C-alpha positions in Angstrom: 114.8 231.7 188.0 112.9 228.8 186.3 115.9 227.9 184.1 118.0 227.7 187.4 115.5 225.2 188.8 115.5 223.2 185.6 119.3 223.0 185.6 119.2 222.0 189.3 116.6 219.2 188.6 118.6 218.1 185.5 121.8 217.9 187.5 120.0 216.0 190.3 118.6 213.5 187.8 122.0 212.9 186.2 123.4 212.3 189.6 120.5 209.9 190.3 121.1 208.0 187.1 124.8 207.6 188.0 123.8 206.4 191.5 121.2 204.0 190.1 123.7 202.5 187.8 126.0 202.0 190.8 123.2 200.4 192.8 122.2 198.2 189.9 125.8 197.0 189.4 126.2 196.4 193.2 123.1 194.3 193.1 124.8 191.8 190.8 125.6 188.7 192.8 128.4 187.4 190.7 130.9 189.7 189.0 134.0 187.7 188.0 136.2 190.7 187.6 135.7 191.8 191.3 137.3 190.1 194.3 134.9 188.4 196.6 135.0 187.5 200.2 137.1 190.4 201.5 136.2 193.7 202.9 139.4 195.4 202.0 139.1 198.9 200.6 139.7 198.9 196.8 140.3 201.9 194.7 137.0 203.1 193.0 138.7 203.6 189.6 141.1 201.0 188.4 144.3 202.2 186.7 143.8 202.1 182.9 146.5 199.4 182.4 144.8 197.1 185.0 141.4 197.6 183.4 142.8 197.0 179.9 144.4 193.8 181.2 141.1 192.7 182.7 139.3 193.5 179.4 142.0 191.5 177.5 141.5 188.6 179.8 137.8 188.7 179.5 138.0 189.0 175.7 140.1 185.8 175.7 137.6 184.1 178.0 134.6 184.9 175.8 136.5 184.1 172.6 137.3 180.7 174.0 133.8 180.2 175.5 131.2 182.4 173.7 128.4 180.8 175.7 129.7 182.2 179.0 127.0 184.7 179.9 128.8 185.8 183.1 132.0 186.4 181.1 130.0 188.7 178.7 128.5 190.5 181.6 131.9 191.0 183.3 133.3 192.3 180.0 130.3 194.6 179.6 130.9 195.9 183.1 134.5 196.7 182.3 133.6 198.5 179.1 130.8 200.3 181.0 133.3 201.4 183.7 135.8 202.6 181.1 133.1 204.5 179.2 133.3 202.4 176.1 129.6 202.5 175.6 129.2 200.8 172.3 131.4 197.9 173.3 129.5 197.6 176.6 126.2 197.5 174.8 127.5 194.8 172.5 128.9 192.7 175.4 125.6 193.1 177.3 123.8 192.1 174.1 125.8 188.9 173.9 125.0 188.1 177.6 121.3 188.8 176.9 121.3 186.5 173.9 122.4 183.7 176.3 120.3 184.8 179.3 117.6 187.2 178.1 115.8 187.6 181.4 118.4 189.5 183.5 116.9 192.7 184.8 120.3 194.0 185.9 121.9 193.5 182.5 118.9 195.0 180.7 119.0 198.0 183.0 122.8 198.5 182.5 122.4 198.3 178.8 119.4 200.6 179.0 121.4 203.2 180.8 124.0 203.1 178.0 121.3 203.4 175.3 120.0 206.5 177.2 123.4 208.0 177.3 123.7 207.6 173.5 120.3 209.1 172.9 118.6 205.9 171.9 115.6 206.6 174.2 113.3 204.0 172.6 115.8 201.2 173.2 116.5 202.5 176.7 112.8 202.5 177.5 112.3 199.0 176.1 115.1 197.7 178.3 113.8 199.4 181.4 110.3 198.2 180.8 111.4 194.6 180.1 113.5 194.6 183.2 110.6 195.7 185.3 108.3 193.2 183.6 110.7 190.3 184.3 111.0 191.5 187.9 108.2 194.0 188.9 110.2 194.8 192.1 113.4 195.7 190.2 114.0 199.2 191.6 116.9 200.4 189.4 114.9 199.9 186.2 112.0 201.8 187.6 114.2 204.6 188.9 116.0 204.9 185.5 112.7 204.7 183.6 111.4 207.7 185.7 114.6 209.6 184.9 114.2 208.9 181.2 110.6 210.1 181.3 111.4 213.3 183.3 114.7 214.4 181.8 114.8 213.1 178.2 111.1 212.7 177.2 109.9 215.7 179.3 106.9 213.7 180.5 106.5 214.7 184.1 103.3 212.7 184.6 104.8 209.4 183.5 107.9 210.1 185.6 105.9 210.7 188.7 103.7 207.7 188.1 106.8 205.4 187.6 108.5 206.8 190.7 105.3 206.4 192.8 105.1 202.8 191.7 108.7 202.3 193.0 107.8 204.0 196.3 104.8 201.7 196.7 107.0 198.7 196.1 109.8 199.6 198.5 109.0 202.7 200.5 112.1 202.6 202.7 114.7 201.9 200.0 117.3 204.3 198.9 115.7 204.4 195.4 112.4 205.3 196.9 114.0 208.2 198.8 115.6 209.4 195.6 112.3 209.0 193.7 110.5 211.0 196.3 113.1 213.8 196.0 112.8 213.8 192.2 109.0 214.1 192.5 109.4 217.1 194.8 111.8 218.7 192.4 109.5 218.1 189.4 106.6 219.6 191.3 108.6 222.9 191.6 108.9 223.2 187.8 106.0 224.8 186.0 104.3 222.4 183.7 104.9 224.6 180.6 108.6 223.7 180.6 
Protein backbone atom coordinates (compact mmCIF):
# COMPACT_ATOMS: atom_id res chain seq x y z
CA UNK A 1 0.00 0.00 0.00
CA UNK A 2 2.80 2.49 0.81
CA UNK A 3 4.45 1.95 -2.58
CA UNK A 4 1.08 2.72 -4.16
CA UNK A 5 0.94 6.02 -2.28
CA UNK A 6 4.52 6.79 -3.23
CA UNK A 7 3.74 6.18 -6.91
CA UNK A 8 0.64 8.37 -6.63
CA UNK A 9 2.64 11.18 -5.07
CA UNK A 10 5.42 10.82 -7.66
CA UNK A 11 2.90 10.98 -10.52
CA UNK A 12 1.29 14.02 -8.96
CA UNK A 13 4.61 15.76 -8.60
CA UNK A 14 5.56 15.03 -12.19
CA UNK A 15 2.24 16.45 -13.30
CA UNK A 16 2.87 19.48 -11.12
CA UNK A 17 6.26 20.01 -12.63
CA UNK A 18 4.76 19.92 -16.10
CA UNK A 19 2.07 22.38 -15.00
CA UNK A 20 4.58 24.70 -13.35
CA UNK A 21 6.63 24.76 -16.54
CA UNK A 22 3.52 25.72 -18.47
CA UNK A 23 2.69 28.44 -15.94
CA UNK A 24 6.26 29.75 -16.03
CA UNK A 25 6.28 29.83 -19.81
CA UNK A 26 2.87 31.54 -19.89
CA UNK A 27 4.17 34.20 -17.52
CA UNK A 28 6.71 35.35 -20.07
CA UNK A 29 5.50 38.63 -21.47
CA UNK A 30 7.29 38.48 -24.78
CA UNK A 31 7.73 35.31 -26.71
CA UNK A 32 8.58 36.14 -30.35
CA UNK A 33 7.54 32.73 -31.67
CA UNK A 34 3.96 33.05 -30.41
CA UNK A 35 1.30 35.22 -32.06
CA UNK A 36 0.11 38.11 -29.94
CA UNK A 37 -3.03 40.17 -29.77
CA UNK A 38 -5.48 37.46 -30.81
CA UNK A 39 -7.53 35.01 -28.83
CA UNK A 40 -7.85 32.43 -31.60
CA UNK A 41 -7.51 28.85 -30.51
CA UNK A 42 -4.10 27.55 -31.56
CA UNK A 43 -3.04 23.92 -31.55
CA UNK A 44 -1.18 22.98 -28.38
CA UNK A 45 1.53 21.09 -30.23
CA UNK A 46 2.87 22.51 -33.45
CA UNK A 47 3.52 20.13 -36.32
CA UNK A 48 7.16 19.07 -36.40
CA UNK A 49 7.81 20.78 -39.75
CA UNK A 50 6.44 24.11 -38.50
CA UNK A 51 8.46 23.86 -35.30
CA UNK A 52 11.59 23.00 -37.27
CA UNK A 53 10.96 26.02 -39.48
CA UNK A 54 10.65 28.26 -36.41
CA UNK A 55 13.82 26.76 -34.96
CA UNK A 56 15.65 27.37 -38.24
CA UNK A 57 14.40 30.97 -38.37
CA UNK A 58 15.38 31.61 -34.78
CA UNK A 59 18.82 30.02 -35.36
CA UNK A 60 19.33 32.44 -38.26
CA UNK A 61 18.20 35.33 -36.07
CA UNK A 62 20.63 34.57 -33.24
CA UNK A 63 23.43 33.77 -35.69
CA UNK A 64 22.96 37.25 -37.21
CA UNK A 65 22.45 38.92 -33.84
CA UNK A 66 24.01 36.86 -31.02
CA UNK A 67 23.23 39.65 -28.56
CA UNK A 68 19.47 39.15 -28.98
CA UNK A 69 18.46 37.73 -25.61
CA UNK A 70 14.78 37.43 -26.58
CA UNK A 71 15.78 35.46 -29.67
CA UNK A 72 17.80 33.05 -27.51
CA UNK A 73 14.85 32.65 -25.13
CA UNK A 74 12.48 31.97 -28.02
CA UNK A 75 14.91 29.42 -29.43
CA UNK A 76 15.21 27.81 -26.00
CA UNK A 77 11.41 27.66 -25.76
CA UNK A 78 11.17 25.92 -29.12
CA UNK A 79 13.85 23.42 -28.13
CA UNK A 80 12.11 22.94 -24.76
CA UNK A 81 8.77 22.27 -26.45
CA UNK A 82 10.37 19.82 -28.89
CA UNK A 83 12.12 18.01 -26.02
CA UNK A 84 15.62 18.90 -27.22
CA UNK A 85 16.80 19.40 -23.65
CA UNK A 86 20.51 19.93 -24.19
CA UNK A 87 19.93 22.47 -26.96
CA UNK A 88 17.32 24.25 -24.84
CA UNK A 89 19.74 24.45 -21.90
CA UNK A 90 22.39 25.92 -24.21
CA UNK A 91 20.00 28.48 -25.73
CA UNK A 92 18.77 29.53 -22.29
CA UNK A 93 22.40 29.75 -21.19
CA UNK A 94 23.14 32.22 -24.01
CA UNK A 95 20.09 34.27 -22.98
CA UNK A 96 21.26 34.23 -19.36
CA UNK A 97 24.73 35.42 -20.38
CA UNK A 98 23.03 38.47 -21.86
CA UNK A 99 20.35 38.92 -19.20
CA UNK A 100 21.39 36.94 -16.11
CA UNK A 101 18.51 38.05 -13.90
CA UNK A 102 15.53 36.43 -15.62
CA UNK A 103 13.71 34.20 -13.12
CA UNK A 104 11.57 32.66 -15.88
CA UNK A 105 14.57 31.61 -17.97
CA UNK A 106 16.43 30.38 -14.90
CA UNK A 107 13.42 28.29 -13.90
CA UNK A 108 12.91 26.84 -17.38
CA UNK A 109 16.58 25.92 -17.56
CA UNK A 110 16.37 24.49 -14.05
CA UNK A 111 13.47 22.25 -15.06
CA UNK A 112 15.60 20.89 -17.89
CA UNK A 113 18.57 20.32 -15.59
CA UNK A 114 16.26 18.42 -13.25
CA UNK A 115 14.95 16.26 -16.10
CA UNK A 116 18.54 15.38 -16.99
CA UNK A 117 19.37 14.50 -13.37
CA UNK A 118 21.62 17.52 -12.75
CA UNK A 119 19.91 18.26 -9.44
CA UNK A 120 22.60 20.62 -8.10
CA UNK A 121 22.32 22.82 -11.19
CA UNK A 122 18.53 22.71 -11.06
CA UNK A 123 18.57 23.72 -7.39
CA UNK A 124 21.01 26.56 -8.09
CA UNK A 125 18.75 27.89 -10.85
CA UNK A 126 15.57 27.68 -8.77
CA UNK A 127 17.25 29.35 -5.79
CA UNK A 128 18.74 32.12 -7.93
CA UNK A 129 15.36 32.76 -9.57
CA UNK A 130 13.66 33.05 -6.18
CA UNK A 131 16.47 35.28 -4.90
CA UNK A 132 16.11 37.62 -7.87
CA UNK A 133 12.33 37.65 -7.41
CA UNK A 134 11.31 36.35 -3.97
CA UNK A 135 7.70 36.15 -5.22
CA UNK A 136 8.51 34.01 -8.28
CA UNK A 137 6.06 31.19 -7.66
CA UNK A 138 7.16 28.74 -10.41
CA UNK A 139 10.70 28.58 -9.08
CA UNK A 140 9.46 27.90 -5.54
CA UNK A 141 7.02 25.24 -6.71
CA UNK A 142 9.73 23.51 -8.76
CA UNK A 143 12.26 23.74 -5.93
CA UNK A 144 9.77 22.00 -3.65
CA UNK A 145 9.23 19.27 -6.24
CA UNK A 146 12.99 18.81 -6.53
CA UNK A 147 13.33 18.47 -2.75
CA UNK A 148 10.40 16.07 -2.44
CA UNK A 149 10.77 13.86 -5.45
CA UNK A 150 14.46 13.83 -6.31
CA UNK A 151 16.28 14.65 -3.08
CA UNK A 152 13.74 12.90 -0.81
CA UNK A 153 13.83 15.78 1.66
CA UNK A 154 10.22 16.15 2.75
CA UNK A 155 10.98 18.80 5.36
CA UNK A 156 12.66 21.16 2.87
CA UNK A 157 9.91 20.53 0.33
CA UNK A 158 7.21 21.43 2.83
CA UNK A 159 9.14 24.49 4.03
CA UNK A 160 9.55 25.71 0.43
CA UNK A 161 5.90 25.12 -0.44
CA UNK A 162 4.74 26.83 2.77
CA UNK A 163 6.81 29.87 1.77
CA UNK A 164 5.02 29.88 -1.60
CA UNK A 165 1.64 29.60 0.12
CA UNK A 166 2.47 32.56 2.41
CA UNK A 167 3.47 34.70 -0.59
CA UNK A 168 0.39 34.03 -2.73
CA UNK A 169 -2.17 31.98 -0.81
CA UNK A 170 -4.87 32.16 -3.50
CA UNK A 171 -2.63 31.33 -6.48
CA UNK A 172 -2.90 28.11 -8.49
CA UNK A 173 0.67 27.31 -7.43
CA UNK A 174 -0.29 27.65 -3.76
CA UNK A 175 -3.20 25.30 -4.26
CA UNK A 176 -0.90 22.73 -5.88
CA UNK A 177 1.69 23.23 -3.14
CA UNK A 178 -0.95 22.61 -0.47
CA UNK A 179 -2.03 19.42 -2.26
CA UNK A 180 1.58 18.22 -2.41
CA UNK A 181 2.05 18.92 1.28
CA UNK A 182 -1.04 16.85 2.07
CA UNK A 183 0.26 14.03 -0.13
CA UNK A 184 3.67 14.09 1.57
CA UNK A 185 2.06 13.94 5.00
CA UNK A 186 0.43 10.64 3.99
CA UNK A 187 3.81 9.04 3.26
CA UNK A 188 5.66 7.55 6.24
CA UNK A 189 8.93 9.41 6.93
CA UNK A 190 11.02 6.24 6.55
CA UNK A 191 10.52 6.20 2.75
